[in-house]
Structures are given as structure tokens and as C-alpha cells.
C-alpha positions as CSV (number, residue, x, y, z in Angstrom):
1,M,16.6,-1.8,-18.7
2,V,15.8,-0.9,-15.1
3,Q,18.7,-1.5,-12.7
4,V,17.7,-3.3,-9.5
5,L,19.9,-2.6,-6.6
6,K,21.1,-6.0,-5.3
7,G,23.9,-5.6,-2.7
8,R,25.9,-2.5,-1.9
9,I,25.3,-0.3,-4.9
10,L,25.3,3.5,-4.3
11,I,23.5,5.6,-6.9
12,R,25.8,8.6,-7.6
13,S,26.6,11.0,-10.4
14,T,29.6,9.3,-11.7
15,D,29.7,10.8,-15.2
16,R,26.8,13.3,-15.2
17,I,24.4,14.9,-12.8
18,L,21.6,12.5,-12.2
19,T,18.1,13.8,-11.5
20,T,15.2,12.7,-9.3
21,H,12.4,14.2,-7.2
22,T,10.8,13.6,-3.9
23,G,8.2,11.0,-4.7
24,S,4.7,12.3,-5.2
25,L,3.5,13.5,-8.6
26,P,0.2,14.7,-10.0
27,R,-2.6,12.1,-10.3
28,P,-5.2,11.8,-13.0
29,G,-8.5,13.4,-12.1
30,D,-10.5,10.2,-12.2
31,L,-8.0,8.5,-10.0
32,T,-8.1,11.4,-7.5
33,E,-11.9,10.9,-7.3
34,L,-11.4,7.2,-6.5
35,L,-8.8,8.0,-3.9
36,W,-11.2,10.3,-2.1
37,K,-14.0,7.8,-2.3
38,K,-11.6,5.3,-0.7
39,E,-10.9,7.9,2.1
40,R,-14.6,8.3,2.7
41,G,-15.2,4.6,2.8
42,E,-17.3,4.8,-0.4
43,L,-15.2,2.8,-2.8
44,D,-17.3,-0.1,-4.0
45,D,-14.9,-1.8,-6.5
46,L,-11.4,-2.3,-5.0
47,E,-10.2,-4.4,-7.9
48,A,-11.1,-1.7,-10.4
49,F,-9.3,0.8,-8.2
50,N,-6.1,-1.4,-8.1
51,Q,-6.2,-1.7,-11.9
52,R,-6.5,2.1,-12.3
53,V,-3.6,2.6,-10.0
54,A,-1.4,0.2,-11.9
55,K,-2.3,2.0,-15.2
56,A,-1.5,5.4,-13.6
57,V,1.9,4.2,-12.3
58,S,2.7,3.0,-15.8
59,E,1.8,6.4,-17.2
60,V,3.6,8.4,-14.6
61,V,6.8,6.4,-14.8
62,Q,6.8,6.7,-18.6
63,R,6.4,10.5,-18.3
64,Q,9.2,10.8,-15.8
65,V,11.5,9.0,-18.2
66,E,10.4,11.2,-21.1
67,S,11.0,14.3,-18.9
68,G,14.6,13.3,-18.4
69,I,14.4,12.1,-14.8
70,S,17.1,9.5,-13.9
71,I,15.7,8.1,-10.7
72,V,11.9,7.6,-10.9
73,S,9.1,6.7,-8.5
74,D,5.5,5.5,-8.7
75,G,4.4,9.0,-8.0
76,E,2.5,7.7,-4.9
77,E,-0.4,7.4,-7.4
78,G,-2.3,4.9,-5.2
79,R,-2.0,6.9,-2.0
80,A,-4.1,9.9,-0.9
81,G,-1.4,11.0,1.6
82,Y,2.3,10.3,2.0
83,A,2.0,9.4,5.7
84,T,-1.7,8.6,6.3
85,Y,-1.7,5.7,3.8
86,V,-0.5,3.4,6.6
87,K,-4.0,3.5,8.2
88,D,-5.3,1.5,5.3
89,R,-2.7,-1.2,5.6
90,L,-2.3,-1.6,9.4
91,S,-4.7,-2.6,12.1
92,G,-5.3,-0.4,15.1
93,F,-6.5,2.7,13.3
94,A,-10.2,2.8,13.9
95,G,-10.3,5.6,16.5
96,E,-11.6,9.1,16.5
97,H,-11.0,11.1,13.3
98,R,-9.1,14.2,14.3
99,V,-6.0,16.3,13.6
100,P,-3.6,15.2,16.4
101,V,-1.4,18.3,16.1
102,R,-2.3,21.8,15.1
103,L,-0.7,22.3,11.7
104,L,1.0,25.5,10.7
105,P,1.3,27.2,14.2
106,E,3.6,29.7,12.6
107,L,0.5,31.4,11.2
108,D,-0.2,32.7,14.7
109,D,2.2,35.4,13.9
110,F,0.3,36.4,10.7
111,P,-3.4,36.0,11.6
112,E,-4.5,37.7,8.4
113,M,-3.1,34.8,6.4
114,K,-5.8,32.1,6.3
115,V,-5.2,28.7,4.9
116,N,-8.5,27.4,3.6
117,R,-7.6,23.8,2.8
118,P,-10.4,21.3,3.4
119,E,-9.7,18.5,5.8
120,I,-10.4,15.7,3.4
121,L,-7.9,13.2,4.6
122,A,-9.2,10.6,7.0
123,R,-7.1,10.8,10.2
124,P,-8.3,8.1,12.6
125,A,-6.4,7.8,15.8
126,C,-4.7,4.6,16.8
127,N,-7.0,2.7,19.2
128,G,-5.5,-0.8,19.2
129,P,-2.4,-2.8,18.6
130,I,-0.6,-2.0,15.3
131,E,-0.2,-5.0,13.0
132,W,-0.2,-5.6,9.3
133,R,-3.6,-6.5,7.9
134,D,-2.9,-5.7,4.2
135,F,0.7,-6.3,3.4
136,A,-0.3,-7.3,-0.1
137,A,-0.8,-3.6,-0.8
138,V,3.0,-3.1,-0.3
139,Q,3.7,-5.9,-2.7
140,R,1.3,-4.4,-5.3
141,D,3.1,-1.1,-5.1
142,I,6.4,-2.9,-5.7
143,D,5.1,-4.9,-8.6
144,N,3.5,-1.9,-10.2
145,L,6.6,0.2,-10.1
146,K,9.0,-2.6,-11.3
147,S,6.7,-3.5,-14.1
148,A,6.3,0.2,-15.2
149,A,10.0,0.9,-14.9
150,E,10.9,-2.1,-17.0
151,A,8.4,-1.1,-19.7
152,A,9.6,2.5,-19.7
153,G,13.3,1.7,-19.6
154,A,13.8,3.6,-16.4
155,E,17.4,3.8,-15.2
156,F,16.8,3.7,-11.4
157,V,13.7,3.5,-9.3
158,F,12.9,4.5,-5.7
159,M,9.8,4.2,-3.5
160,T,8.7,6.3,-0.5
161,A,7.6,5.1,2.9
162,A,6.6,7.1,5.9
163,S,9.1,7.4,8.8
164,P,7.9,6.2,12.2
165,G,8.1,9.8,13.5
166,V,5.9,11.4,10.8
167,V,2.9,9.2,11.3
168,P,1.9,10.6,14.7
169,L,1.8,14.1,13.2
170,F,-1.3,12.9,11.3
171,L,-2.7,9.9,13.2
172,G,-3.0,10.4,16.9
173,N,-2.5,7.9,19.7
174,D,-5.3,6.7,22.0
175,Y,-3.9,3.2,22.7
176,Y,-0.3,3.1,23.6
177,P,0.7,4.3,27.1
178,T,3.3,6.8,25.9
179,S,4.1,8.6,22.7
180,D,7.4,6.7,22.6
181,A,5.7,3.4,22.9
182,Y,3.5,4.4,19.9
183,L,6.7,5.3,18.0
184,E,8.3,2.0,18.8
185,A,5.3,0.1,17.7
186,L,5.2,1.9,14.4
187,A,8.9,1.4,13.8
188,A,8.7,-2.3,14.5
189,V,5.8,-2.8,12.0
190,L,7.1,-0.4,9.3
191,Q,10.3,-2.3,9.3
192,R,8.7,-5.0,7.2
193,E,7.6,-2.5,4.6
194,Y,11.1,-1.0,4.4
195,E,12.7,-4.4,4.0
196,A,10.3,-5.5,1.3
197,I,11.0,-2.4,-0.8
198,A,14.8,-2.8,-0.4
199,A,14.7,-6.6,-1.0
200,S,12.9,-5.9,-4.4
201,G,15.9,-4.0,-5.6
202,I,14.1,-0.6,-5.4
203,Q,15.8,2.2,-3.5
204,L,13.9,3.0,-0.3
205,Q,13.2,6.6,0.5
206,I,12.1,7.3,4.1
207,D,10.0,10.5,4.3
208,C,11.1,12.4,7.4
209,P,9.3,15.7,7.8
210,D,9.4,14.9,11.5
211,L,13.1,15.8,11.6
212,A,12.5,19.4,10.5
213,M,8.8,20.3,10.3
214,G,8.3,18.3,13.5
215,R,9.9,21.2,15.4
216,H,6.6,23.1,15.1
217,F,4.8,20.5,17.1
218,V,7.1,20.1,20.1
219,D,6.7,22.4,23.1
220,T,10.5,23.0,23.6
221,D,13.3,25.1,22.3
222,N,15.6,24.0,19.5
223,A,18.0,22.3,21.8
224,G,15.2,20.3,23.2
225,F,14.0,19.4,19.7
226,R,17.4,18.0,18.9
227,K,16.8,15.3,21.5
228,V,13.5,14.5,19.8
229,A,15.1,14.4,16.4
230,Q,17.8,12.1,17.7
231,R,15.1,9.7,19.0
232,Y,13.5,9.7,15.5
233,V,16.8,8.8,13.9
234,E,17.3,6.0,16.4
235,L,14.0,4.5,15.4
236,I,14.8,4.8,11.7
237,D,18.2,3.2,12.3
238,E,16.6,0.3,14.2
239,A,13.9,-0.3,11.6
240,T,16.4,-0.3,8.8
241,R,19.2,-2.2,10.5
242,N,19.0,-5.0,7.9
243,I,19.2,-2.8,4.8
244,P,22.4,-1.6,3.4
245,P,22.7,2.3,3.8
246,E,23.6,2.5,0.1
247,Q,20.1,1.3,-0.8
248,M,18.3,4.0,1.2
249,R,17.7,7.7,1.0
250,M,15.9,10.0,3.5
251,H,13.9,13.2,2.7
252,L,14.1,16.1,5.1
253,C,11.3,18.6,4.9
254,W,10.0,21.7,6.7
255,G,6.5,21.4,5.3
256,N,5.4,21.4,1.7
257,Y,3.3,24.5,1.8
258,E,3.5,28.2,0.8
259,G,3.8,30.0,4.1
260,P,6.2,32.2,6.0
261,H,8.4,29.4,7.4
262,H,10.0,31.9,9.7
263,R,9.9,29.5,12.6
264,D,11.6,26.7,10.7
265,I,14.6,25.2,12.6
266,P,17.8,26.0,10.7
267,L,19.5,23.2,8.9
268,K,22.7,23.9,10.7
269,E,21.1,23.0,14.1
270,I,20.1,19.5,13.0
271,V,22.4,18.6,10.2
272,D,24.8,16.5,12.4
273,I,21.8,14.4,13.5
274,V,20.6,14.0,9.9
275,V,24.0,12.9,8.4
276,A,24.4,10.4,11.2
277,A,21.3,8.5,10.2
278,R,21.9,5.2,8.3
279,P,20.5,6.2,4.8
280,A,23.3,7.1,2.5
281,S,21.5,9.7,0.5
282,I,19.9,12.8,2.0
283,S,17.2,14.9,0.2
284,V,16.9,18.4,1.5
285,E,14.9,21.5,0.6
286,A,17.3,23.9,-1.1
287,A,15.3,26.0,-3.7
288,N,12.7,27.9,-1.7
289,P,13.5,31.4,-0.4
290,R,13.7,30.3,3.3
291,H,16.2,27.5,2.8
292,E,18.1,28.2,-0.4
293,H,20.9,29.9,1.5
294,E,21.7,26.8,3.4
295,W,23.9,25.4,0.7
296,A,26.6,27.2,2.7
297,V,26.0,24.9,5.6
298,W,28.0,22.2,3.7
299,K,31.0,24.5,3.6
300,D,31.3,24.1,7.4
301,V,29.8,20.5,7.7
302,K,31.7,17.9,5.8
303,L,29.5,15.5,4.0
304,P,30.6,12.1,5.4
305,D,32.3,9.6,3.0
306,G,29.7,7.4,1.4
307,K,26.9,10.0,1.6
308,I,25.1,11.6,-1.3
309,L,23.3,14.9,-1.2
310,I,20.0,15.5,-3.1
311,P,19.4,19.2,-2.9
312,G,16.1,20.5,-4.1
313,V,16.9,22.8,-7.1
314,I,13.3,23.4,-8.1
315,D,10.6,24.6,-5.7
316,S,7.5,22.5,-5.0
317,T,5.1,25.3,-3.8
318,S,5.4,27.9,-6.6
319,N,4.1,27.9,-10.1
320,F,7.2,29.7,-11.3
321,I,9.1,27.4,-13.7
322,E,12.7,27.7,-12.9
323,H,15.1,28.6,-15.7
324,P,17.4,25.8,-16.5
325,E,20.4,28.1,-16.1
326,L,19.3,28.8,-12.5
327,V,18.9,25.1,-11.9
328,A,22.4,24.6,-13.2
329,Q,23.8,27.4,-11.0
330,R,22.2,25.7,-7.9
331,I,23.6,22.3,-8.9
332,V,27.1,23.6,-9.6
333,R,27.1,25.5,-6.3
334,Y,26.6,22.2,-4.4
335,A,29.0,20.3,-6.6
336,N,31.7,22.8,-5.9
337,V,31.3,22.2,-2.1
338,V,30.6,18.5,-1.8
339,G,31.9,17.1,-5.1
340,R,30.1,16.6,-8.4
341,E,29.8,12.8,-7.9
342,N,28.0,13.4,-4.5
343,V,25.2,15.5,-5.9
344,I,21.9,14.4,-7.4
345,A,19.5,17.1,-8.5
346,G,16.1,16.9,-6.9
347,S,13.0,18.9,-6.0
348,D,12.2,20.5,-2.6
349,C,9.3,18.2,-1.9
350,G,6.5,16.4,-3.7
351,F,4.1,17.7,-6.4
352,G,1.2,15.6,-5.1
353,T,1.7,15.4,-1.4
354,F,-2.0,15.1,-0.8
355,A,-4.3,14.0,-3.7
356,A,-6.8,16.7,-4.8
357,L,-4.9,19.4,-2.9
358,P,-2.2,20.4,-5.4
359,L,-0.1,23.5,-4.8
360,I,1.1,23.5,-8.4
361,Y,-0.9,23.0,-11.6
362,P,-0.1,19.5,-12.8
363,S,1.1,20.6,-16.3
364,I,3.4,23.2,-14.6
365,A,4.8,20.5,-12.3
366,W,5.9,18.5,-15.3
367,A,7.4,21.6,-16.9
368,K,9.4,22.2,-13.8
369,L,10.7,18.6,-13.9
370,K,11.7,19.1,-17.5
371,A,13.6,22.3,-16.4
372,L,15.3,20.2,-13.7
373,A,16.6,17.8,-16.3
374,E,17.7,20.6,-18.7
375,G,19.5,22.3,-15.8
376,A,21.2,19.1,-14.9
377,E,22.5,18.8,-18.5
378,L,23.9,22.3,-18.4
379,A,25.5,21.6,-15.0
380,T,27.0,18.4,-16.5
381,Q,28.6,20.4,-19.3
382,Q,30.2,22.7,-16.8
383,L,31.4,20.0,-14.3
384,W,32.7,17.4,-16.7
């Protein structure tokens, strides 16, 4: 029976290492085609699309449970992109389609490395006041996930939502007088989505690549970016002020792509800002070769009381399947620093960040999640 989170209930590893992931999971091929038709404005049967999404959510939740995942999501099955989905639900996004920021500027240092990924996602700029025009879509997501979790016997459930700061990285602003005014408008409107997810008893995950990856898109030094990140956290805190911290988690990300990442801002330079945010659980990249060493940050930075760490112990950009013993070693390393009850084993990022543009073969993504669960079992044997 799925446990809804009414009141102040903190999900933690009380008697074993729990497992989760970052949110997005592979989508069936036919659903992916429907998602891209929707992106192109060519979807002619919305009701059939909604029915297919509901079926996909049911299937993906069942598969997570069968894979040994403790805290499951809807896989973002009905979204083509984790941040751009808001354009379909809010008014004000009918402007020019463009990429508002130049993604992957770090590749300037390695011009021979070309990233040939088609720009399929629709990225209309904001050209009017932001208001809800299809809040029913949020409720459909909630209903689909709760129904699927109940049928599958999932233990805990979470749902992702874009942070106010990540949306401008994909959807530019041609309407609000300043970038901060744009951010404030987004936060004020997204608050309703956050509260609806939390009120349903589902754990809310706020996706915050803006707190780390966002460094690439700000013309300043690391000290200057800290001020930007602090502003992003202020907006998150304001938009979630009515939600208990225990019912929220946030995901920190440096970009879910296979690249050099040599310009990533170090975790140690933003960790104090991150742990000060209201969400009680913090999901961080911790398996890829650029950030795995940062487990040591937590030796110097005390995890505040009431906070939970969700380190990625499987990578989301490599088709290598991690050995369960390696997964266990990574988990135990964190448990020895912050306490076993304060660790939930996760993934670095999503396995279906953008529909139709997978970095990992779907069958391998599921094998990696199985290795995650097996590694958590080994770690549990060592820690209890």
C-alpha cells in the first residue's frame, strides 16, 4: 500500500538503505512519437494521448517496484522535457522559438567535440503575463501516479517540478521588464503546482539545475554566481513556504550530458547555499568522474539536522552498468560520513531527461536501476 505523506513525515533509511532516482525514465516508442507530435503542434487526439500517458505511468511504476526502487515516480512519461513542460500549461509562452542561452559553453575549450543533438524541443519565449491555463494537467499527473502506485504496491512516491530558476534557461523572456521580474512571476505561479503535489501526499522534488549548471550561463565569477544561486533559493523558499520541508526534496545538477564538465562549479562553493534551502532532502550527482570525489565535502560540511542526502551512486550518462559492489561502496562511504539513516541511494540524473534523446539505452537504464537496488541491499548488510 502506497504511503501518502500527510503532515511532517521525513522519508529516511531507518532500517535499510532506501533507493530512488531523479525522476525521468525511458518512455515507450509510441508515446515518444506522440510527445513530439505534441511539441510540433500536430497532436490531433488529446484524449487518446492522455490515456496513453496514464497507461505508461502504470507500466513504469510497476517496473520500478519490480526493480527494487523504494521511492518511485511517474517517470515524467507525459512530458517531453523536465523544464519546458510548463509552456504547455501556462499562458504567456507564445513568443519566438529560440534557445535563450547557449548550452554547453564549456565545449569552446574542445572545439573538436561536436554535440549533434537536434533541437526538437519547442522553446517559445515568454511574451505575455504568466498564468495557469491548464492546471488540470497537474491534477492528471497526480491522479495517474497515485493510481499506478496503489496498483503496484509502491512504498513511497515523488513527483518532479521545475524550479523557477531553471525555466529561463530554456524559455526566454520577451515580456517582463527584468530577469528577476520574470523569475518572480514564475515562482508565484509554480507555487500552485508545488502545493498541489504536496497536498496530494506525494513527495515534491524541485529540479534545480540552475543552482549548479546555471553557473555556465552567468557572466560572472564563482563568487558572483553564489549571489545568483542565493536568489534562486530565495524564490524556491518563497514558493514552498506553505509546504513542510520534510515533504520536499531538491535535485542539484551540473547538466545531464556526457562532456568534459571541467568548468562545473565545485560543490564546496555552493553547498552552504544548497543545504540552507527549505527542502529536507538533497539529491546530488556523485557517481560521474567529475563529481564522485565530492563525497569528501560532507566531511567538512555538516549535514544539518533533519536533512537527508540522496547521492547519485549510478551514473546517468554512461552505458556502463555499475557493479552492485561498487554501488554498495559508494553508499557506505556516504553513510560513514553523514549517518546511514540520512542516506538514500539515487541516480546522478534522469534517464529520460528529454524524450527521444536518450543518453542510455532504455534496457540498460533499467539494468542500472536493478544494480542500484542490489547495491543498496549489500550496503544494508554492511550497515545494519
